[in-house]
N, C-alpha and C positions, 0 to 999 in steps of 0.2 A: 442512737437514741436509747434512752433507758426504757426497756419494755415494761418494767414494773410501774413506772410513772405513767406510761401510756395506758396501761390497763386500769390504773386508778382513775384516770380521767373519764373513762367510759361509764363510771358508776354515777347514779343520780344522787346518792347520799353516801356519807362517810360510814365506814364500818367501825364498830367499837371492838376493841380487843377485850375478849371475855374468856372465861373458862367455865363452860356449862356442860355437864354430863348430859348425854342424849342417847337415844336408841334410834337406829334407822330401820325402817321396815321397807322391804322391796319385794313385791310379789308375795310369796309365802315365806320369805327369808327374814330373819331378825338379826340385826348386827348390834349386839350390846357393846358396852364399853367404848363408845365413841365420845368425842369431845368437840363442842363448837368452840373454835378459837377466835373467830371474828364474826360479827353479826350486824346486819342493817335491816331496814324494812324491806329491802329488795332481795337480799341473799345472805349467804354464810359460807364459811369454810369449816368443814367438819373433818377433824383428824380421825383416822381409822387405822387399824392394823393394816397389814399388807393385803387386805381384801380389795377387790376391784369391782366397781359398779360401772356399767356401760354409760357412755355419753347419751344424753337425752332421756335417761331412765327417770320414771316418775317414782318418787319415794315419799314416805311419811317420816317426819322428824318428830319424835316424842320429847317434848320439853317439860321439865318439872313445873308443877303448879303448887301454889300455896295451900290449896285444899287437899293435896295428896294425890289427886288423879292427874296423870300426865295429860298435857294438851298436845294434840297431834296437828301438824301443819304439813300440807302437801308442798313438795318442792321438785324441781327438775335438775338433774345433774348436768352441769355445763362444762365441767372439766374434771378429770380424774388424774391423780398422781400417786406415787408410791406412799405418800404420807396422808392422803385423804382425798376429799372431793369438794369442789366448789359447787354450790347449788343456788339456783334462783328460786325464791319462794313464789308459789302460785297462789295468789290471793283471789280465788274464784268464789269465795263465800264471804259476804259482808260481815257475818258474825265472827268468822275466823280472823278477818282483818282486825276487828275490834279486840279480840282476845290477844292477838299478837302484839298490838300496840300497847295494851295493858301490861303484857309480859315485859316489853322493852322498858316501860316506865318503872317497873318494879326492880329492875337490875340496879345493883349498887353503882353509884357514880364513881 
C-alpha cells in the first residue's frame, strides 16, 4: 500500500503547494527562516533547518499580512522530520479562523 496516498486520504481538505516565509515561535524560542511548503485550513508542512520540535508541541506560526503586521496562528506539531514539521492548525478563536480564511483567499492561484 502506498503510505503517502494513505496519509492523504486522512485529510479533510486538499493542501495547496505554496512557498510562504514564516517564523515559528515555541515557548521562548524563535525559529526564523522557515517556509510553509503546503497549506490547508487544517494544517501545513513547514520546512526548517535541522532543528527539531517535539511531537504534540504547541507553536505559533507567524504569517505575513498585507498591512505589514504578521498574523500568528496556533498549531500543534503532529510529526517531525529532518526537513521540517507537519502541523495541525488549532482554530480555537473564531476571529483567528476568519483571519486565516482571509489569508488563504489572498494567496495567488
